[in-house]
C-alpha positions as a Markdown table, in Angstrom:
| # | Residue | x | y | z |
|---|---|---|---|---|
| 1 | Unk | -21.7 | 34.5 | -15.8 |
| 2 | Unk | -19.2 | 36.8 | -17.4 |
| 3 | Unk | -16.7 | 38.7 | -15.3 |
| 4 | Unk | -17.3 | 42.5 | -15.1 |
| 5 | Unk | -14.9 | 44.5 | -17.2 |
| 6 | Unk | -13.3 | 46.2 | -14.2 |
| 7 | Unk | -11.7 | 43.0 | -13.0 |
| 8 | Unk | -8.1 | 43.1 | -14.2 |
| 9 | Unk | -8.6 | 46.8 | -15.3 |
| 10 | Unk | -9.2 | 48.8 | -12.1 |
| 11 | Unk | -8.2 | 51.5 | -11.5 |
| 12 | Unk | -6.5 | 51.3 | -14.9 |
| 13 | Unk | -5.8 | 48.8 | -17.7 |
| 14 | Unk | -2.6 | 46.7 | -17.5 |
| 15 | Unk | -0.9 | 48.9 | -20.1 |
| 16 | Unk | -1.3 | 52.1 | -18.1 |
| 17 | Unk | 0.1 | 50.9 | -14.7 |
| 18 | Unk | 1.4 | 53.6 | -12.4 |
| 19 | Unk | 1.3 | 54.4 | -8.7 |
| 20 | Unk | -2.3 | 55.3 | -7.8 |
| 21 | Unk | -3.8 | 56.7 | -4.7 |
| 22 | Unk | -6.8 | 54.5 | -4.0 |
| 23 | Unk | -9.7 | 56.4 | -2.3 |
| 24 | Unk | -12.9 | 54.9 | -0.9 |
| 25 | Unk | -15.1 | 57.1 | -3.2 |
| 26 | Unk | -13.7 | 55.2 | -6.2 |
| 27 | Unk | -13.9 | 51.6 | -4.9 |
| 28 | Unk | -16.2 | 49.4 | -7.0 |
| 29 | Unk | -19.0 | 47.7 | -4.9 |
| 30 | Unk | -20.4 | 44.3 | -5.9 |
| 31 | Unk | -22.3 | 41.5 | -4.3 |
| 32 | Unk | -20.9 | 37.9 | -4.4 |
| 33 | Unk | -23.1 | 36.4 | -5.7 |
| 34 | Unk | -25.7 | 38.7 | -7.1 |
| 35 | Unk | -28.1 | 35.9 | -8.0 |
| 36 | Unk | -28.4 | 34.9 | -4.3 |
| 37 | Unk | -28.5 | 38.2 | -2.4 |
| 38 | Unk | -29.9 | 36.4 | 0.7 |
| 39 | Unk | -26.6 | 34.4 | 1.0 |
| 40 | Unk | -24.0 | 36.8 | -0.4 |
| 41 | Unk | -21.3 | 39.1 | 0.9 |
| 42 | Unk | -20.9 | 42.8 | 0.2 |
| 43 | Unk | -17.6 | 43.5 | -1.5 |
| 44 | Unk | -15.5 | 46.7 | -2.1 |
| 45 | Unk | -13.0 | 46.2 | -4.9 |
| 46 | Unk | -9.9 | 48.3 | -4.0 |
| 47 | Unk | -7.8 | 47.3 | -7.1 |
| 48 | Unk | -7.8 | 44.6 | -9.7 |
| 49 | Unk | -4.9 | 44.3 | -12.2 |
| 50 | Unk | -3.7 | 41.5 | -14.5 |
| 51 | Unk | -1.6 | 40.3 | -11.6 |
| 52 | Unk | -3.8 | 40.6 | -8.5 |
| 53 | Unk | -7.2 | 41.6 | -7.0 |
| 54 | Unk | -7.6 | 43.2 | -3.6 |
| 55 | Unk | -10.7 | 44.1 | -1.8 |
| 56 | Unk | -12.7 | 44.1 | 1.4 |
| 57 | Unk | -15.8 | 41.9 | 1.9 |
| 58 | Unk | -18.4 | 42.1 | 4.6 |
| 59 | Unk | -20.5 | 39.3 | 6.0 |
| 60 | Unk | -23.6 | 40.5 | 7.8 |
| 61 | Unk | -24.5 | 39.0 | 11.2 |
| 62 | Unk | -25.8 | 35.4 | 10.8 |
| 63 | Unk | -25.0 | 35.3 | 7.1 |
| 64 | Unk | -22.7 | 33.3 | 4.8 |
| 65 | Unk | -21.8 | 33.2 | 1.1 |
| 66 | Unk | -23.0 | 30.5 | -1.2 |
| 67 | Unk | -21.9 | 28.9 | -3.5 |
| 68 | Unk | -18.4 | 28.1 | -2.3 |
| 69 | Unk | -15.9 | 30.4 | -4.0 |
| 70 | Unk | -13.1 | 28.9 | -6.1 |
| 71 | Unk | -10.3 | 31.2 | -7.4 |
| 72 | Unk | -7.8 | 31.1 | -10.2 |
| 73 | Unk | -5.1 | 32.3 | -7.9 |
| 74 | Unk | -4.0 | 32.0 | -4.3 |
| 75 | Unk | -6.0 | 34.1 | -1.8 |
| 76 | Unk | -5.1 | 35.6 | 1.5 |
| 77 | Unk | -7.7 | 36.7 | 4.1 |
| 78 | Unk | -7.0 | 39.2 | 6.9 |
| 79 | Unk | -9.8 | 39.7 | 9.4 |
| 80 | Unk | -10.3 | 43.4 | 10.2 |
| 81 | Unk | -13.4 | 43.1 | 12.3 |
| 82 | Unk | -15.7 | 40.5 | 13.7 |
| 83 | Unk | -15.4 | 36.7 | 13.3 |
| 84 | Unk | -15.6 | 34.5 | 10.3 |
| 85 | Unk | -15.7 | 30.7 | 10.0 |
| 86 | Unk | -14.2 | 29.3 | 6.8 |
| 87 | Unk | -15.4 | 25.9 | 5.5 |
| 88 | Unk | -13.6 | 23.8 | 2.9 |
| 89 | Unk | -16.6 | 21.7 | 1.6 |
| 90 | Unk | -14.3 | 19.1 | 0.0 |
| 91 | Unk | -12.5 | 18.2 | 3.3 |
| 92 | Unk | -15.0 | 19.4 | 5.9 |
| 93 | Unk | -12.1 | 21.5 | 7.5 |
| 94 | Unk | -13.1 | 24.7 | 9.2 |
| 95 | Unk | -11.2 | 27.6 | 10.6 |
| 96 | Unk | -12.5 | 30.2 | 13.0 |
| 97 | Unk | -10.8 | 33.6 | 12.6 |
| 98 | Unk | -11.0 | 36.9 | 14.4 |
| 99 | Unk | -9.4 | 40.3 | 14.1 |
| 100 | Unk | -5.8 | 40.1 | 13.2 |
| 101 | Unk | -6.0 | 36.5 | 12.0 |
| 102 | Unk | -5.0 | 35.6 | 8.4 |
| 103 | Unk | -5.3 | 32.5 | 6.2 |
| 104 | Unk | -3.9 | 31.4 | 2.9 |
| 105 | Unk | -6.3 | 29.7 | 0.6 |
| 106 | Unk | -4.5 | 28.0 | -2.3 |
| 107 | Unk | -5.7 | 28.3 | -5.9 |
| 108 | Unk | -8.6 | 26.0 | -6.7 |
| 109 | Unk | -9.6 | 25.3 | -3.1 |
| 110 | Unk | -13.4 | 25.8 | -2.6 |
| 111 | Unk | -14.3 | 27.8 | 0.5 |
| 112 | Unk | -17.4 | 29.2 | 2.1 |
| 113 | Unk | -17.5 | 31.9 | 4.8 |
| 114 | Unk | -20.0 | 32.0 | 7.7 |
| 115 | Unk | -20.7 | 34.7 | 10.3 |
| 116 | Unk | -22.4 | 33.1 | 13.3 |
| 117 | Unk | -22.2 | 36.2 | 15.4 |
| 118 | Unk | -24.4 | 39.3 | 15.9 |
| 119 | Unk | -21.8 | 41.7 | 14.5 |
| 120 | Unk | -20.6 | 42.2 | 10.9 |
| 121 | Unk | -17.4 | 40.5 | 9.9 |
| 122 | Unk | -15.0 | 42.5 | 7.7 |
| 123 | Unk | -12.3 | 40.8 | 5.8 |
| 124 | Unk | -9.5 | 42.2 | 3.6 |
| 125 | Unk | -8.6 | 39.8 | 0.7 |
| 126 | Unk | -5.9 | 39.6 | -1.9 |
| 127 | Unk | -5.9 | 37.1 | -4.8 |
| 128 | Unk | -3.0 | 36.6 | -7.2 |
| 129 | Unk | -2.7 | 36.3 | -10.1 |
| 130 | Unk | -6.4 | 36.2 | -11.1 |
| 131 | Unk | -9.6 | 36.2 | -9.2 |
| 132 | Unk | -11.5 | 33.8 | -11.6 |
| 133 | Unk | -10.8 | 32.1 | -14.8 |
| 134 | Unk | -12.5 | 33.2 | -18.1 |
| 135 | Unk | -15.8 | 31.4 | -17.0 |
| 136 | Unk | -16.2 | 33.9 | -14.1 |
| 137 | Unk | -17.3 | 33.1 | -10.6 |
| 138 | Unk | -18.6 | 29.7 | -9.8 |
| 139 | Unk | -22.3 | 29.2 | -10.2 |
| 140 | Unk | -22.4 | 26.4 | -7.6 |
| 141 | Unk | -20.4 | 23.8 | -5.7 |
| 142 | Unk | -21.3 | 20.5 | -7.2 |
| 143 | Unk | -19.2 | 18.2 | -5.1 |
| 144 | Unk | -20.4 | 16.5 | -1.9 |
| 145 | Unk | -20.0 | 18.7 | 1.2 |
| 146 | Unk | -18.2 | 17.0 | 4.0 |
| 147 | Unk | -19.1 | 17.9 | 7.5 |
| 148 | Unk | -17.5 | 16.5 | 10.6 |
| 149 | Unk | -19.7 | 15.5 | 13.6 |
| 150 | Unk | -18.5 | 16.9 | 16.9 |
| 151 | Unk | -19.4 | 15.5 | 20.3 |
| 152 | Unk | -17.9 | 18.6 | 21.9 |
| 153 | Unk | -20.5 | 21.1 | 23.2 |
| 154 | Unk | -19.8 | 24.7 | 23.9 |
| 155 | Unk | -20.9 | 25.7 | 27.4 |
| 156 | Unk | -22.2 | 29.1 | 28.3 |
């Protein structure tokens, strides 16, 4: 899959950088990943330059994104609404995050987001310096997914 031309060039190409008021009517909307809409997240691209990409993504109630995403830069999440569980399939490590929580995902670390609730999860993200390498978004995660067994039960 090729990267859409607006990545690295939105709202302007690298040679035309200037302060720019970003308004919601100009945000680019995309689905990650478009080839699996049943397990995707809805994204609003706020800005994407040659040095960083920032946007907001939304996970519908009970959904997740697949395949695991792997970025060519460090990524920060900041949860605006709802709850998201982040899984690192290489290690089996999970993090549960709610409004006001943040996480740093280092470059090259695979991650999947899950929303186990009945409300949408809305997450602000920023990736620097690049969202993906020249090959574009991952088409799958081909390593073994590690999951940890837990004897702990959540009581009502």
